[in-house]
C-alpha positions in Angstrom: 28.7 6.5 21.8 28.1 2.9 20.7 24.8 3.5 18.9 25.9 6.3 16.6 26.5 3.9 13.7 22.8 3.3 13.6 21.9 6.9 12.8 20.2 7.9 9.5 19.8 11.6 8.7 19.3 13.8 5.7 21.3 17.0 5.3 21.8 18.2 1.7 20.5 17.9 -1.9 21.6 15.0 -4.0 22.0 16.6 -7.4 24.8 14.2 -8.5 22.6 11.2 -8.1 19.7 12.8 -9.9 21.8 13.9 -12.8 23.3 10.4 -13.1 19.9 8.6 -13.2 18.3 11.2 -15.4 21.1 10.9 -17.9 20.8 7.1 -18.0 17.0 6.7 -18.2 15.3 9.8 -19.5 13.5 9.2 -22.9 11.9 11.7 -25.2 8.2 11.0 -24.4 6.2 12.7 -21.6 3.0 11.8 -19.9 1.2 12.6 -16.6 0.6 9.1 -15.2 2.7 7.6 -12.4 6.0 6.1 -13.5 5.5 2.3 -13.4 1.7 2.4 -14.2 2.5 4.5 -17.2 5.2 2.1 -18.3 3.2 -1.1 -18.0 -0.2 0.4 -19.0 -1.7 -1.3 -15.9 -3.8 0.1 -13.0 -2.0 0.3 -9.6 -4.0 -2.7 -8.3 -2.1 -4.9 -10.8 1.2 -4.4 -9.0 0.0 -3.5 -5.5 -2.2 -5.6 -3.3 -5.6 -3.9 -3.2 -3.9 -0.8 -4.6 -2.0 -0.4 -1.3 1.5 0.7 -2.2 4.2 -0.5 -1.8 2.9 -4.0 -1.1 3.3 -6.2 -4.2 1.1 -8.7 -5.9 2.6 -11.7 -7.8 2.6 -9.5 -11.0 4.3 -6.7 -9.1 6.9 -9.1 -7.9 7.6 -10.3 -11.5 7.9 -6.7 -12.6 10.5 -6.0 -9.9 12.4 -9.3 -10.5 12.6 -8.7 -14.2 14.4 -5.4 -13.5 11.5 -2.9 -13.8 11.6 -3.6 -17.6 8.1 -4.8 -18.4 6.3 -2.4 -20.8 7.6 0.6 -22.8 10.1 3.3 -21.9 8.5 6.4 -20.7 9.1 9.5 -18.5 11.1 8.1 -15.6 9.7 10.4 -12.9 7.2 10.2 -10.1 6.7 11.9 -6.8 5.0 11.3 -3.4 4.1 13.5 -0.4 3.0 12.6 3.1 0.8 15.0 5.2 0.3 13.8 8.7 -0.5 14.5 12.4 0.9 12.6 15.4 -0.5 12.8 18.9 1.1 11.2 22.0 -1.3 10.2 24.8 0.5 11.8 27.7 2.9 14.7 27.4 2.9 15.8 31.0 5.8 13.6 32.3 8.5 15.6 30.6 10.9 18.4 31.5 10.5 19.9 28.1 7.3 18.9 26.2 8.2 21.2 23.3 11.3 19.1 22.6 10.1 15.7 23.6 6.9 16.0 21.6 7.6 18.4 18.8 4.6 19.3 16.7 2.3 17.2 18.9 -1.2 17.1 17.3 -0.3 19.5 14.6 -0.9 18.9 10.9 2.2 19.1 8.8 3.7 18.1 5.5 6.0 15.5 6.8 8.1 14.4 3.9 8.2 14.3 0.1 10.1 12.1 -2.4 11.0 12.0 -6.0 11.3 8.7 -7.8 13.5 8.1 -10.9 13.8 5.0 -12.9 11.9 2.4 -14.9 13.0 0.7 -18.1 16.4 1.6 -19.5 16.8 -1.3 -22.0 15.1 -4.7 -22.3 17.4 -6.0 -19.5 18.3 -2.9 -17.4 16.0 -0.9 -15.1 16.1 1.2 -12.1 14.3 2.4 -9.0 15.8 5.4 -7.1 14.3 7.6 -4.4 15.4 11.0 -3.2 13.6 12.2 -0.1 13.1 15.7 1.3 12.6 16.0 5.1 11.3 19.5 6.2 12.2 18.6 9.8 15.6 17.1 9.3 17.4 19.3 11.9 16.5 22.0 14.4 18.4 25.2 15.2 19.2 26.7 18.6 16.2 29.0 18.2 13.9 26.0 17.7 13.3 26.5 14.0 13.4 23.5 11.7 15.6 23.1 8.6 14.8 20.8 5.7 17.3 18.7 3.8 17.2 16.1 1.1 19.2 12.8 0.7 19.3 9.6 -1.2 16.8 7.1 -0.1 16.3 3.6 -1.5 18.2 2.9 -4.7 18.0 -0.3 -6.7 19.7 -0.6 -10.2 19.2 -3.9 -12.0 20.2 -6.1 -14.8 17.8 -9.1 -15.4 17.0 -11.7 -17.9 14.3 -14.4 -18.2 14.5 -17.9 -19.8 11.3 -19.7 -20.5 10.4 -23.0 -22.1 7.4 -25.3 -21.7 8.9 -26.9 -18.5 10.9 -24.2 -16.9 10.8 -20.5 -16.0 14.1 -18.9 -14.8 14.7 -15.3 -13.9 18.3 -14.3 -13.1 19.5 -10.8 -12.2 22.0 -8.5 -10.6 21.1 -5.6 -8.3 23.3 -2.7 -7.2 21.6 -1.2 -4.3 22.1 0.8 -1.0 19.9 -1.0 1.5 20.1 -4.7 2.3 16.8 -6.4 1.3 15.5 -3.4 -0.8 15.9 -5.8 -3.7 13.5 -8.3 -2.1 10.1 -8.8 -3.7 8.1 -9.6 -0.6 6.9 -7.1 2.0 8.1 -9.1 4.9 11.6 -8.0 4.0 13.3 -5.6 6.4 13.4 -2.8 3.9 9.6 -3.0 3.1 7.6 -4.3 6.0 7.4 -0.7 7.5 5.8 1.1 4.7 4.3 4.5 5.8 7.1 7.1 6.2 7.8 8.3 9.7 7.9 12.1 10.2 11.0 13.4 12.0 9.4 15.5 14.8 9.5 13.7 18.1 5.7 13.5 18.4 6.0 10.7 15.9 8.6 8.7 18.0 6.0 6.2 19.1 3.8 5.7 16.1 3.7 2.3 14.4 6.5 3.1 12.0 8.8 4.0 14.9 8.0 0.8 16.9 10.3 -2.2 16.5 10.5 -3.6 13.0 12.9 -6.1 11.4 16.1 -4.5 10.2 19.8 -5.2 9.5 22.4 -3.6 11.8 24.3 -2.4 8.7 21.6 0.2 8.0 21.1 1.8 4.7 22.9 4.2 2.4 25.7 1.7 1.9 26.6 0.0 -1.4 25.9 -3.6 -2.3 26.0 -6.0 -5.2 23.6 -9.0 -5.1 22.8 -11.7 -7.6 19.5 -13.5 -7.6 17.5 -16.2 -9.3 13.8 -17.1 -9.3 13.1 -20.7 -10.5 9.7 -21.8 -11.7 8.1 -19.0 -9.7 8.8 -21.3 -6.7 12.4 -20.9 -5.4 14.0 -17.6 -4.8 17.7 -17.2 -3.9 19.8 -14.1 -3.5 23.4 -13.7 -2.4 25.5 -10.6 -2.2 27.8 -8.4 -0.1 27.8 -4.8 1.1 30.5 -2.2 1.8 30.7 1.5 2.5 29.4 3.6 -0.3 32.4 5.5 -1.6 34.0 6.5 -4.9 31.8 5.9 -7.9 29.1 4.6 -5.5 29.0 7.7 -3.3 25.7 8.8 -4.8 24.1 6.0 -2.8 24.6 8.1 0.4 24.4 11.5 -1.2 23.0 14.1 1.1 24.1 12.6 4.4 26.5 14.4 6.7 29.9 12.6 7.1 29.1 11.8 10.7 25.9 10.1 9.7 27.4 7.6 7.3 27.6 3.9 8.2 31.2 2.8 7.7 31.6 -0.9 7.0 34.9 -2.8 7.1 35.4 -4.7 3.9 32.7 -6.8 2.3 29.7 -7.9 4.5 27.7 -10.9 3.3 23.9 -10.9 2.8 21.7 -13.8 1.7 18.0 -14.6 1.1 16.2 -17.9 0.4 12.4 -18.3 -0.1 9.9 -20.9 -1.2 6.9 -19.4 -3.1 3.7 -21.0 -4.3 0.8 -19.4 -6.3 -2.5 -21.1 -6.9 -5.7 -19.5 -8.0 -6.2 -16.3 -5.9 -3.7 -17.5 -3.3 0.1 -16.8 -2.9 2.3 -18.1 -0.1 5.9 -17.5 0.7 8.1 -19.0 3.4 11.6 -17.7 3.7 14.7 -16.8 5.6 17.4 -14.2 5.2 20.5 -13.0 7.1 23.5 -10.7 7.2 26.8 -10.4 9.0 28.4 -7.0 9.3 31.5 -5.3 10.7 30.8 -1.7 11.6 33.2 1.0 12.8 32.1 2.7 16.0 33.1 6.1 14.6 32.3 6.6 10.9 34.9 9.4 10.7 37.7 7.2 12.0 38.2 3.8 10.3 41.9 3.6 11.2 41.6 1.2 14.2 40.1 -2.3 13.7 39.7 -2.5 17.5 36.7 -0.2 17.2 34.6 -2.5 15.1 31.1 -3.8 16.1 30.3 -7.3 14.9 26.7 -8.0 14.2 24.7 -11.0 12.9 21.1 -10.8 11.9 18.9 -13.8 11.1 15.3 -13.6 10.0 12.5 -16.1 9.3 9.4 -14.8 7.5 6.2 -15.8 5.8 3.6 -14.0 3.8 0.1 -15.2 2.6 -2.0 -13.3 0.1 -5.6 -13.8 -1.1 -6.4 -11.7 -4.2 -9.9 -12.0 -5.7 -11.8 -8.9 -6.4 -13.3 -7.3 -4.5 -11.4 -8.8 -1.5 -7.7 -8.8 -0.7 -6.1 -10.3 2.4 -2.4 -10.2 3.4 -1.0 -12.0 6.4 2.7 -11.4 7.4 4.9 -12.8 10.1 8.6 -12.1 10.8 10.9 -13.4 13.5 14.4 -11.9 13.8 17.3 -12.9 16.1 20.2 -10.5 16.2 23.6 -10.8 17.9 25.8 -7.7 18.6 29.4 -8.0 19.8 31.0 -4.8 21.1 34.5 -3.6 20.6 36.8 -4.0 23.6 36.8 -0.4 24.7 33.0 -0.6 25.2 32.8 -4.1 26.7 33.0 -5.0 30.4 33.1 -1.4 31.5 32.0 -0.3 35.0 28.3 0.8 35.2 27.5 4.4 35.8 24.8 3.7 38.3 24.4 1.5 41.5 21.4 -0.5 42.8 19.0 0.8 45.4 21.3 -0.4 48.2 24.4 1.3 46.8 25.9 -2.0 45.4 27.7 -1.8 42.0 25.6 -2.8 39.0 27.1 -5.4 36.6 29.7 -4.3 34.1 28.5 -3.6 30.6 28.1 -6.6 28.3 30.6 -7.7 25.7 27.7 -8.8 23.5 23.9 -8.5 23.3 21.2 -10.6 21.7 17.6 -9.5 20.7 14.6 -11.3 19.4 11.8 -9.6 17.5 8.4 -10.9 16.5 6.3 -8.8 14.1 3.0 -9.8 12.6 0.3 -8.0 10.6 -3.1 -8.9 9.0 -4.5 -6.6 6.4 -7.9 -6.6 4.6 -8.9 -4.4 1.6 -12.4 -4.2 0.0 -12.8 -3.0 -3.6 -9.2 -1.6 -3.5 -10.7 1.4 -1.5 -11.5 0.5 2.0 -9.3 -1.4 4.4 -7.8 -2.0 7.7 -5.1 -3.9 9.5 -4.1 -5.1 12.9 -0.4 -5.5 13.8 1.6 -6.9 16.8 5.2 -6.4 17.8 7.3 -7.9 20.6 11.0 -7.1 21.1 13.0 -8.9 23.8 16.7 -9.0 24.6 19.5 -9.1 27.0 19.9 -6.5 29.8 22.9 -4.3 29.5 23.9 -1.5 32.0 25.4 0.4 29.0 21.8 1.0 27.8 20.7 2.6 31.1 20.1 6.4 30.9 18.8 6.7 34.4 19.4 5.0 37.7 20.5 5.3 41.3 23.3 7.8 42.0 26.3 6.4 43.9 26.2 9.5 46.1 22.5 10.0 47.0 21.0 6.6 45.9 18.2 8.6 44.3 17.2 8.2 40.7 19.1 10.5 38.4 20.0 10.8 34.8 23.3 10.0 33.1 24.9 13.1 31.5 26.5 10.9 28.8 23.3 9.0 28.1 22.6 8.1 24.5 19.0 9.4 24.6 18.3 13.1 24.3 16.5 13.2 27.6 16.5 10.8 30.6 12.7 11.4 30.7 10.4 10.0 28.1 13.1 8.4 26.0 15.1 7.0 28.9 15.7 3.5 30.1 15.9 2.6 33.8 16.3 -1.2 33.4 18.9 -1.4 30.6 16.6 -3.8 28.8 15.1 -3.2 25.3 11.8 -5.1 25.8 9.0 -3.3 23.9 5.6 -4.8 23.2 2.4 -3.5 21.7 -0.1 -3.5 18.8 -1.4 -1.2 16.0 -4.9 -0.8 14.6 -5.2 0.9 11.3 -8.1 1.9 8.9 -7.5 3.4 5.5 -9.4 4.7 2.5 -8.2 5.0 -1.1 -10.6 7.4 -2.8 -8.5 7.4 -6.0 -5.7 5.0 -6.8 -2.9 7.5 -6.0 -4.1 8.6 -2.6 -4.4 6.8 0.7 -5.9 8.4 3.8 -5.4 6.5 7.0 -5.5 6.4 10.8 -3.2 4.3 13.0 -3.5 3.8 16.7 -0.4 2.3 18.4 -0.7 1.1 22.0 2.2 -0.1 24.2 2.1 -2.6 27.1 5.8 -2.5 27.6 8.5 0.1 26.6 12.3 0.1 27.2 12.1 -2.9 29.5 9.1 -2.1 31.7 5.3 -1.5 31.7 5.5 1.2 34.3 8.1 3.8 35.3 10.4 2.7 32.4 12.4 5.9 32.5 12.8 6.1 36.2 10.8 9.3 36.4 7.3 7.9 36.4 6.5 7.5 32.7 4.6 4.3 31.8 4.5 2.4 28.5 0.8 3.4 27.9 1.7 7.1 28.1 3.4 6.6 24.7 0.2 5.4 23.0 -0.1 7.4 19.8 -2.6 8.3 17.2 -1.2 8.9 13.7 -3.3 10.4 10.9 -2.0 10.6 7.4 -2.7 11.4 3.8 -0.2 9.7 1.4 -0.2 10.6 -2.2 2.0 9.2 -5.0 1.8 10.6 -8.6 
């Protein structure tokens, strides 16, 4: 199945990674405040725009770029938990609503994470996340099983050189997710910020809608080097490979079949122009990555099974920060190209058209374009809201069809080998990825370590069509979803 290299799953505890990080950063002092706030002695609003983690202020970006080393060493431990409820507008057009919309409308503890890191020395710091998913897998009897795994990891060495005319920060990052080292929230690793619960009732919430991302995925291993000159020009260059050997802790907790296997080194780059004046901050940038990904992560013996991908992004972010108001505007455009290995390209289509004529053979390559935008306002670092828009377009490929006309009866039927778990609800009749919609959000931060929010995500197009996108009568608007959450970090 040609999409299996995109899977991300959690399956077991990551004790080796925890032990490694605790050994390297644990000091003798103890305190009850959150990790980075305790280290810097600052309130959360100093680093996070309007207190809305994880979006960074200019000070927060400097803290990250200098390797998480500002302040004094302290207890390198924090935690977060997300409680949520997701409700899909229409669950009737399904053969198995209990499977297609798991936990629909139910309140649940969706996920929890432990963070380890902070200042190790004056030049070395770390950020590491281990996440527990209570709904990581489901047994034959319908019961869910929880698992933990390594999440975002960023280990850094940084130094800063300042004189009356120049300010230069240079650093090295060892990390497991392309762009997790980036200090702006338009980066692929950070624009989607609220964790997405695993039950399928959350499959259409904002966090599961199209977001920018690199085809290489996460839980790999990369080394990047970066420089930030006069707080104006940011440049980063690096390469990623499969996380193995001494770097295996970067994918700890994942089942072997869920690992992304890259061939050799795969380049990543980032370039951004930044300007800060008064309460304003503006960034305009671009980034990209080229990757070679084995079709089967358990079989890397045949180079003829490699997918070749190229991702190119253009992004901009504007911030206005003047108490009691904060405003953030974000815009990202991504173009991606995916070339398939020979055994998947130019293959006969499973379905025929309505007249019984053969459909085009599968593509040898696909291209997609994604536009994502968001405007956020916060008042007194307590009350806020945002409006977001997403539009994904791309080439049509019969390989992506999960339903269509049967060669025998010419009636719409499902493909037994379809990539989706069900031809209904998650299916695709057109073979086109086009998905478009918007998200409205309101949130309240009663205390600085707790955010309570509500998101409504509406679709005008899904899987290539506004109506009957799965071939069995489901419309894009049927996937409209309400997501309620309480997100605490301490």
